C-alpha positions in Angstrom: 19.1 -29.7 9.4 15.7 -30.9 8.1 13.4 -28.1 7.1 10.5 -27.5 9.4 7.1 -27.1 7.6 4.0 -26.6 9.5 0.4 -26.1 8.3 -1.6 -24.1 10.8 -4.6 -21.9 11.4 -4.3 -18.4 12.8 -7.1 -16.5 14.5 -8.0 -13.6 12.2 -10.6 -10.8 12.5 -13.1 -12.5 10.2 -12.3 -16.1 11.3 -9.5 -18.5 11.1 -6.8 -18.0 8.5 -5.1 -20.9 6.7 -1.3 -20.6 6.9 2.0 -22.4 6.1 5.1 -21.8 8.3 8.6 -22.8 7.0 12.0 -22.5 8.7 15.3 -22.3 6.9 17.1 -25.6 6.2 20.8 -24.9 6.8 21.0 -22.9 10.0 19.0 -21.2 12.8 16.8 -18.4 11.5 18.0 -14.8 11.5 14.7 -13.1 10.8 11.0 -13.5 10.1 9.2 -12.8 6.9 5.4 -12.5 6.2 4.5 -13.1 2.6 1.2 -12.0 1.1 -0.5 -13.3 -2.0 -2.2 -11.6 -5.0 -5.8 -10.6 -5.4 -8.3 -13.2 -4.0 -10.9 -12.4 -6.6 -8.5 -13.3 -9.5 -7.3 -16.6 -8.2 -4.6 -15.4 -5.8 -3.6 -17.8 -3.1 -0.5 -18.5 -0.9 0.5 -21.2 -3.4 0.8 -18.7 -6.3 4.1 -19.4 -8.1 5.5 -15.9 -7.5 4.6 -16.1 -3.8 6.2 -19.5 -3.6 9.5 -18.2 -5.1 9.5 -15.2 -2.8 9.0 -17.4 0.2 11.7 -19.8 -0.9 14.2 -17.0 -1.5 13.6 -15.5 1.9 13.9 -18.9 3.5 17.2 -19.5 1.7 18.3 -16.1 3.1 17.7 -17.3 6.6 14.1 -16.3 7.4 11.3 -18.1 9.0 8.6 -17.5 6.4 4.8 -17.4 7.0 2.5 -17.6 4.0 -1.3 -17.4 4.6 -4.6 -17.2 2.7 -6.6 -14.0 3.0 -10.2 -14.3 4.2 -12.4 -16.3 1.9 -9.4 -18.0 0.1 -8.8 -21.8 0.5 -9.7 -22.8 4.0 -9.6 -19.3 5.4 -12.9 -18.1 6.8 -14.7 -14.9 5.9 -15.3 -13.0 2.7 -13.2 -10.7 0.5 -13.2 -7.2 2.0 -11.6 -5.1 -0.8 -8.3 -4.3 1.0 -9.0 -2.9 4.5 -10.0 -6.3 5.8 -7.1 -8.1 4.2 -4.7 -5.6 5.8 -6.1 -6.7 9.1 -5.7 -10.3 8.2 -2.0 -9.6 7.5 -1.7 -7.7 10.8 -3.1 -10.8 12.6 -0.8 -13.2 10.7 2.2 -11.0 11.5 1.3 -10.9 15.2 1.1 -14.6 15.3 4.5 -15.0 13.6 6.2 -12.5 15.8 4.6 -14.1 18.9 6.3 -17.4 18.1 9.7 -15.8 17.5 9.7 -12.7 19.6 13.5 -12.3 19.6 13.9 -12.0 15.8 13.5 -9.0 13.5 10.9 -9.1 10.9 10.3 -8.2 7.3 7.3 -8.3 4.9 6.9 -9.2 1.3 4.0 -9.4 -1.2 3.1 -9.9 -4.8 0.6 -7.7 -6.7 -2.4 -7.1 -4.4 -0.3 -8.5 -1.6 2.5 -6.0 -2.2 0.0 -3.2 -1.7 -1.1 -4.8 1.6 2.4 -5.1 3.0 3.5 -1.6 1.9 0.5 0.0 3.5 0.6 -2.0 6.7 4.4 -2.1 7.0 4.8 1.6 6.7 2.5 2.1 9.8 4.0 -0.4 12.2 6.1 0.1 15.4 8.7 -1.2 15.6 9.0 -1.0 11.8 10.0 -4.0 9.7 13.7 -4.3 8.5 12.5 -4.2 4.9 9.4 -4.3 2.7 9.5 -6.1 -0.6 7.0 -5.4 -3.3 6.9 -7.7 -6.4 4.6 -6.6 -9.2 3.4 -3.5 -7.4 0.2 -2.5 -9.2 0.2 1.2 -10.1 -3.2 1.1 -11.9 -5.4 0.8 -8.8 -5.8 2.9 -5.7 -3.6 5.5 -4.1 -0.2 5.1 -2.6 0.9 8.6 -1.7 1.8 7.4 1.8 5.0 6.0 0.3 6.3 9.6 0.0 6.6 9.6 3.8 7.5 6.0 4.6 11.0 5.7 5.9 11.1 1.9 6.0 13.5 0.3 3.5 11.5 -0.4 0.4 12.5 -2.8 -2.4 10.5 -3.1 -5.6 11.1 -6.0 -8.0 9.1 -5.7 -11.2 8.7 -7.3 -14.6 9.8 -5.1 -17.6 6.4 -6.1 -19.0 3.6 -5.7 -16.5 0.0 -5.0 -17.4 -0.9 -3.9 -13.9 2.1 -1.7 -13.3 3.6 -0.5 -16.6 7.3 0.2 -16.3 7.1 4.0 -17.1 4.3 4.4 -14.5 6.2 2.7 -11.7 9.4 4.6 -12.6 7.6 7.9 -12.4 6.0 7.0 -9.0 9.2 5.7 -7.6 10.9 9.1 -8.0 8.8 10.5 -5.2 8.9 7.5 -2.8 10.8 8.3 0.3 14.3 6.9 0.9 15.6 4.3 1.5 14.3 2.6 -1.6 15.5 0.4 -4.5 13.8 -0.5 -7.8 15.0 -3.5 -9.9 13.5 -4.7 -13.2 13.5 -8.3 -14.4 13.3 -9.1 -18.1 10.1 -11.1 -18.1 7.0 -11.7 -20.2 4.2 -10.4 -18.0 3.0 -9.4 -14.5 3.8 -13.0 -13.3 7.4 -12.9 -14.3 6.8 -15.4 -17.1 10.0 -17.0 -18.3 12.1 -15.4 -15.5 11.0 -16.9 -12.2 14.6 -18.2 -11.5 16.0 -14.7 -12.0 13.2 -13.3 -9.9 14.0 -15.7 -7.0 17.7 -14.9 -7.2 17.0 -11.2 -7.0 14.9 -11.5 -3.9 17.5 -13.7 -2.3 20.4 -11.3 -3.2 18.7 -8.2 -1.8 17.7 -9.9 1.4 21.3 -11.2 1.9 22.8 -7.9 1.0 20.7 -5.9 3.5 21.3 -8.6 6.2 25.1 -8.1 5.7 24.7 -4.3 5.9 22.7 -4.6 9.1 25.1 -7.0 10.8 
């Protein structure tokens, strides 16, 4: 079965959002996954290598994957809004994805700044996502005490060396995150999983497949 790849624009709250939709290659999709990219002011786009690996892992696991550029990035209209606006961009992108495949369950994944967006948004949605995946969750910026009360399954995949979320800091915070939750570290050189992108992709794939089997 040839893979379906579609470039499209989504109506967002600050103008149109540039997006890329991909369906799995081997079989009919079993779920949806929205993937969010790192910080727009530091070069983050939907083509970031960690975001690409997350998207590919989820597609291999059977998901229709939607990546998109936050406002002001690439061909997306608008200007950076320091978090709240980007969360509304993600809400609009998710609504567009779910509108195209209304029969399928959905999950959300993000890297760095994008992981903060999907955690905050995903913990507030009804019906809730089947899982939230945070790669490189930054502990050095902002508050995330809402995670103490978020009952959505939460998966954290993190580099052992991360300048934006040092391992001891994330481990301490993870202790008070609400269940269900899982924290996995990848032996890597930096925040961007340097030298370990293959291992990172396989971890994302494995956790998505494992949870899919548990839910079936």
